[in-house]
C-alpha positions in Angstrom: 0.0 0.0 0.0 2.8 2.5 0.9 4.6 1.6 -2.3 1.5 2.3 -4.4 0.9 5.6 -2.6 4.5 6.7 -3.1 4.2 5.7 -6.8 1.1 7.8 -7.2 2.8 10.8 -5.6 5.8 10.5 -8.0 3.4 10.4 -11.0 1.5 13.5 -9.9 4.8 15.2 -9.3 5.8 14.2 -12.8 2.8 16.2 -14.2 4.1 19.5 -12.9 7.4 19.2 -14.7 7.9 21.4 -17.8 6.4 19.6 -20.9 8.5 18.2 -23.6 7.9 16.9 -27.1 5.6 13.8 -27.0 5.2 10.6 -28.9 1.5 10.1 -28.8 -1.3 8.0 -30.1 -5.0 8.2 -30.2 -8.0 7.1 -32.3 -7.2 9.7 -35.0 -3.8 8.2 -36.0 -4.7 4.5 -35.2 -1.4 3.5 -33.8 1.0 5.4 -36.0 3.2 7.4 -33.7 4.2 10.9 -34.6 6.2 13.6 -33.0 5.0 17.1 -32.6 5.9 20.0 -30.3 2.4 21.2 -30.5 -0.3 18.6 -31.3 -3.8 20.1 -31.2 -5.9 17.3 -29.9 -7.0 18.5 -26.6 -9.6 21.2 -26.6 -10.1 23.8 -23.9 -13.2 21.8 -22.8 -11.1 18.6 -22.5 -8.5 20.5 -20.5 -11.2 21.6 -18.1 -12.5 18.1 -17.8 -9.2 16.6 -16.8 -8.0 19.7 -14.9 -4.7 19.5 -17.0 -3.4 21.3 -19.9 -2.8 19.6 -23.2 1.0 19.9 -22.7 0.7 18.2 -19.3 -1.3 15.3 -20.7 1.2 14.9 -23.6 4.1 15.1 -21.1 2.5 12.2 -19.1 2.2 10.1 -22.3 5.9 10.5 -22.9 6.6 8.4 -19.8 8.9 5.6 -21.1 8.7 3.4 -18.0 4.9 2.9 -17.5 1.9 2.1 -19.6 -0.3 5.3 -19.9 -3.8 5.3 -21.2 -7.1 7.1 -21.4 -10.0 4.6 -21.5 -13.8 4.7 -21.5 -15.3 2.7 -18.7 -16.9 -0.4 -20.3 -15.6 0.7 -23.7 -12.4 1.1 -25.6 -9.0 2.7 -25.1 -9.1 6.3 -26.3 -5.3 7.0 -26.1 -2.2 5.0 -25.4 1.5 5.6 -25.2 4.0 3.7 -27.3 5.0 1.2 -24.5 1.6 -0.6 -24.9 2.6 -1.7 -28.4 6.2 -2.5 -27.4 5.1 -4.6 -24.4 2.1 -6.4 -25.7 3.2 -6.8 -29.4 -0.1 -5.6 -30.8 -0.5 -2.8 -33.4 -2.0 0.3 -31.9 -5.2 0.1 -34.0 -5.8 -3.5 -32.8 -5.8 -2.4 -29.2 -8.0 0.6 -29.8 -10.7 -0.9 -32.1 -12.0 -3.5 -29.6 -13.2 -3.1 -26.0 -10.2 -3.3 -23.8 -11.9 -6.0 -21.6 -11.2 -8.4 -24.5 -7.5 -8.3 -23.6 -8.0 -9.1 -19.9 -7.5 -12.7 -18.7 -10.9 -14.4 -18.2 -10.1 -15.0 -14.5 -9.5 -11.3 -14.0 -12.5 -9.8 -15.8 -14.8 -9.7 -12.8 -12.4 -7.8 -10.6 -11.4 -5.5 -13.4 -15.1 -4.5 -13.9 -15.5 -4.0 -10.2 -12.4 -1.8 -10.1 -13.7 0.3 -13.0 -17.0 1.0 -11.1 -15.5 2.2 -7.8 -13.5 5.3 -6.9 -10.4 3.5 -5.6 -7.3 4.8 -7.4 -5.2 1.7 -6.7 -5.8 -2.0 -5.9 -6.2 -3.7 -9.4 -3.7 -6.2 -10.6 -4.7 -8.1 -13.7 -3.3 -9.9 -16.7 -3.3 -8.5 -20.3 -3.1 -10.6 -23.4 -0.1 -10.3 -25.6 0.0 -11.0 -29.4 2.0 -14.2 -28.8 -0.7 -15.6 -26.5 1.1 -15.0 -23.3 -0.1 -12.6 -20.5 1.6 -9.7 -18.7 0.7 -8.8 -15.2 -0.2 -5.1 -14.8 -0.5 -3.1 -11.6 -3.0 -0.2 -12.2 -3.3 3.3 -10.7 -6.1 5.8 -11.6 -4.7 9.3 -11.8 -7.8 11.2 -12.9 -11.3 10.5 -14.1 -14.2 12.4 -15.8 -17.9 12.0 -15.4 -19.8 10.8 -18.5 -22.6 12.8 -19.9 -25.4 10.3 -20.5 -27.5 12.8 -22.4 -24.8 13.1 -25.0 -24.0 9.4 -24.9 -20.6 10.0 -23.2 -19.1 7.4 -20.9 -16.9 8.0 -17.8 -13.2 8.1 -18.7 -10.1 7.3 -16.7 -6.6 8.6 -17.2 -4.5 5.7 -15.7 -1.0 4.3 -15.6 0.0 0.6 -15.3 3.2 -1.0 -14.3 4.4 -4.2 -15.8 5.0 -6.5 -12.8 5.3 -9.8 -14.7 8.8 -10.5 -13.4 7.8 -9.8 -9.8 4.6 -12.0 -10.1 6.5 -14.8 -11.7 9.1 -14.8 -8.9 6.3 -14.6 -6.3 4.5 -17.6 -7.8 7.8 -19.6 -8.0 8.4 -18.9 -4.4 4.9 -19.9 -3.5 5.2 -23.2 -5.5 8.5 -23.9 -3.7 6.8 -23.2 -0.4 3.9 -25.5 -1.1 6.3 -28.2 -2.3 8.3 -27.9 0.9 5.2 -28.0 3.1 3.9 -31.1 1.2 7.3 -32.8 1.6 7.4 -32.0 5.3 3.8 -33.2 5.7 4.7 -36.5 3.9 7.8 -37.0 6.0 5.8 -36.4 9.1 3.1 -38.8 8.1 5.7 -41.3 6.8 7.3 -41.2 10.3 3.9 -41.9 11.9 3.3 -44.7 9.4 6.6 -46.4 10.2 5.9 -46.0 13.9 2.4 -47.4 13.5 3.7 -50.4 11.4 6.4 -51.1 14.0 3.8 -51.0 16.8 1.4 -53.3 14.9 4.2 -55.8 14.0 5.4 -55.8 17.6 1.9 -56.2 19.0 0.9 -59.1 16.8 4.2 -60.9 17.3 4.1 -60.4 21.0 0.5 -61.6 21.1 1.3 -64.8 19.2 4.3 -65.6 21.4 2.3 -65.0 24.5 -0.6 -67.2 23.4 1.8 -70.0 22.4 3.3 -69.8 25.9 -0.2 -70.3 27.4 -0.9 -73.3 25.2 2.1 -75.1 26.6 -0.2 -75.9 29.6 -1.4 -79.4 28.8 -4.3 -79.0 31.3 -5.8 -76.1 29.3 -9.5 -76.8 28.5 -10.2 -77.6 24.9 -12.6 -74.6 24.4 -10.0 -72.1 25.8 -7.3 -73.6 23.7 -9.5 -73.2 20.6 -10.0 -69.5 21.5 -6.3 -69.0 21.8 -5.7 -70.6 18.4 -8.3 -68.3 16.9 -6.4 -65.3 18.3 -3.2 -66.6 16.9 -4.9 -67.0 13.5 -6.2 -63.4 13.6 -2.8 -62.0 14.6 -1.2 -64.0 11.8 -3.7 -62.7 9.2 -3.0 -59.1 10.5 0.7 -59.6 10.0 0.2 -61.0 6.5 -2.0 -58.0 5.6 0.7 -55.6 6.8 3.4 -57.5 4.9 1.4 -57.6 1.7 0.7 -53.9 1.8 4.4 -53.1 2.3 5.4 -55.4 -0.5 2.8 -54.2 -2.9 3.7 -50.5 -2.5 7.4 -51.3 -2.7 6.8 -53.1 -6.1 4.6 -50.4 -7.4 7.0 -47.6 -6.4 9.9 -49.6 -8.0 8.0 -50.2 -11.2 8.2 -54.0 -10.7 4.5 -54.8 -10.4 3.6 -57.0 -13.3 0.0 -57.7 -14.5 -1.3 -61.0 -15.7 -3.4 -61.4 -18.9 -5.6 -64.4 -18.5 -9.2 -65.3 -19.4 -11.7 -64.7 -16.6 -15.3 -63.8 -15.8 -15.5 -60.2 -14.2 -18.9 -61.0 -12.7 -17.6 -64.0 -10.9 -14.8 -61.9 -9.4 -17.3 -59.4 -8.1 -19.5 -62.2 -6.7 -16.5 -63.6 -4.8 -15.8 -60.3 -3.2 -19.4 -59.8 -2.3 -19.6 -63.3 -0.7 -16.3 -62.8 1.1 -17.4 -59.5 2.8 -21.1 -60.5 3.4 -20.3 -61.9 6.9 -18.6 -58.7 8.0 -21.5 -56.6 6.6 -24.1 -58.7 8.4 -22.2 -58.5 11.7 -22.5 -54.7 11.5 -26.1 -54.8 10.4 -25.3 -53.4 7.0 -26.9 -54.4 3.7 -24.3 -55.4 1.1 -25.6 -55.6 -2.5 -24.1 -56.3 -5.9 -25.6 -55.3 -9.2 -24.1 -56.1 -12.7 -25.2 -54.8 -16.1 -26.7 -57.5 -18.3 -24.4 -56.6 -21.2 -21.2 -57.4 -19.3 -19.2 -60.0 -21.4 -18.9 -63.5 -19.9 -15.1 -63.7 -20.5 -12.4 -61.1 -20.7 -8.6 -61.0 -20.8 -6.8 -59.3 -17.9 -5.7 -59.7 -14.3 -8.5 -61.0 -12.1 -6.3 -60.9 -9.0 -5.8 -57.2 -9.2 -9.5 -56.5 -10.1 -10.4 -58.5 -7.0 -8.0 -56.4 -5.0 -9.5 -53.2 -6.2 -13.1 -54.3 -5.4 -12.0 -55.8 -2.1 -10.2 -52.6 -1.0 -13.1 -50.3 -1.9 -15.9 -52.5 -0.5 -14.1 -53.4 2.8 -13.4 -49.7 3.3 -17.0 -48.9 2.7 -18.1 -51.4 5.3 -15.5 -50.2 7.8 -16.7 -46.6 7.6 -20.5 -47.4 7.5 -22.3 -48.0 10.7 -25.8 -48.2 9.3 -27.4 -48.3 5.9 -26.0 -50.1 2.9 -23.0 -50.7 0.6 -23.6 -51.1 -3.1 -21.2 -52.6 -5.5 -22.1 -52.1 -9.2 -20.4 -53.0 -12.5 -21.0 -52.0 -16.1 -18.9 -51.7 -19.2 -18.3 -49.7 -22.4 -16.9 -51.2 -25.7 -13.8 -49.5 -27.0 -12.5 -51.1 -30.3 -10.4 -54.1 -29.3 -10.9 -53.4 -25.6 -13.7 -52.6 -23.3 -13.9 -50.4 -20.3 -15.0 -52.0 -17.1 -16.6 -49.4 -14.9 -17.2 -50.0 -11.2 -18.8 -48.1 -8.4 -18.8 -48.7 -4.7 -21.4 -46.5 -2.8 -21.9 -46.4 0.9 -24.0 -44.5 3.4 -21.1 -44.0 5.9 -19.4 -41.1 7.5 -18.3 -39.4 4.3 -15.3 -37.1 3.9 -14.4 -33.4 3.7 -13.0 -31.9 0.5 -9.6 -31.6 2.2 -9.5 -35.3 2.9 -10.6 -36.2 -0.6 -7.8 -34.1 -2.2 -5.1 -36.3 -0.5 -7.1 -39.5 -0.3 -5.1 -41.4 -3.0 -1.7 -40.2 -1.9 0.7 -42.3 0.3 2.0 -41.0 3.6 -0.3 -38.0 4.0 -1.8 -36.5 7.2 -5.3 -37.4 6.1 -4.2 -41.1 5.8 -2.5 -40.9 9.2 -5.6 -39.6 10.9 -7.8 -42.3 9.3 -5.3 -45.0 10.5 -5.4 -43.6 14.1 -9.2 -43.6 14.1 -10.1 -46.8 12.2 -7.0 -48.9 11.9 -5.5 -50.4 8.8 -2.4 -49.5 6.9 -3.5 -46.2 5.3 -2.1 -47.5 2.0 -5.2 -49.3 0.6 -6.5 -46.5 -1.5 -3.1 -45.5 -2.8 -2.5 -49.1 -3.9 -6.0 -49.2 -5.5 -5.4 -46.1 -7.5 -2.0 -47.4 -8.7 -3.7 -50.7 -9.7 -6.3 -48.8 -11.7 -3.6 -46.8 -13.4 -1.6 -50.0 -14.3 -4.8 -51.5 -15.8 -5.2 -48.4 -18.0 -7.8 -46.7 -15.9 -8.3 -44.4 -12.9 -10.4 -43.8 -9.8 -12.2 -40.9 -8.2 -14.4 -40.1 -5.3 -17.4 -38.0 -4.5 -18.4 -37.6 -0.9 -20.1 -35.4 1.7 -19.5 -35.5 5.5 -22.1 -37.7 7.2 -23.8 -38.5 3.8 -21.6 -41.3 2.5 -19.1 -41.7 -0.3 -19.1 -43.1 -3.8 -15.9 -44.4 -5.4 -15.9 -44.6 -9.2 -13.2 -46.5 -11.1 -12.6 -47.9 -14.5 -10.0 -50.3 -16.0 -9.3 -51.4 -19.5 -9.6 -55.1 -20.3 -9.3 -57.0 -23.6 -11.7 -59.3 -25.4 -10.6 -63.0 -25.2 -8.7 -64.3 -28.1 -10.9 -66.8 -30.1 
């Protein structure tokens, strides 16, 4: 703010200096600059409108460091100095003959119009289109303005200057990108540290539990029912260890680019039915309805990797059950033909706790704070959705999510499969 006010004072001070010969341009010469010690373009009436003499206005337009213009609010430029053509690359008549808003970046149009219609002299930074398709950042200052005469069809006019701040903005954006990248790296390192600590804790807990239970089973007088319960605990701990190990191995292979897909003949509906049957007990235990729907036009056989398709469906459906306390989980499959391939499209929809937009943005990334918080609250490795996205990508597809807090989530995915060879 202080810099802009100082800049405005300097420009006003510049107006009181003795006038010199001016390179000028207006709608009469359409961009052809000419030099004259006395160019009669500003009538006495115009001088009264601006409160400046013709020589003072011409002197301002000689400014070689800033973009100087007179423009009609909501209309066209009426006069420009030579720097406009040098900076933007356009011929003068090209800039004058169309409304100046056409040169403003689409994202900056709204604030430019708002700036035009208020009395603030500073506060607008926007982007102007160059002939080569690039944009220059301009910092605007209104020096003077005149009221329009609606009876005579005249619009309000502004005498303004603009500084080219493209270098400053580019540097500012680079610094901001570096800052964001640094913050993201720090967040990932923090979450990765938590993940490693969590994994270590889970491994130690399950191993300790197995060893402890085995010590108890050494007692030969242990009742058979109690021994069976101990064996069940050992099995659960072993399965948890296997799940942790598989997650770590999968992500290591994916990150190293060593994850190879099969291409065998299989029935996609059968794969989905297997997943539905496998998870039906867990759903019933929570009082949740688990349903599977498949489109009638799905092919009976396709070529691809059934194990990874099963993993995708299993990860999504088990997550949906985990985060749903009441209601239902729906798994659906459909397909689209695509020349020699077809696109298998899947959807897993739940009525669970849902997610905020912030969580959704980092949901498929490994080692993020969102993942860490989910791990703390609900357990698991925090890598399932990252692995799921990578599997979809490896199979020529992708995954996305739409969700609202306390209204459930819907995961959409698609993978590319081949028709079986006859």
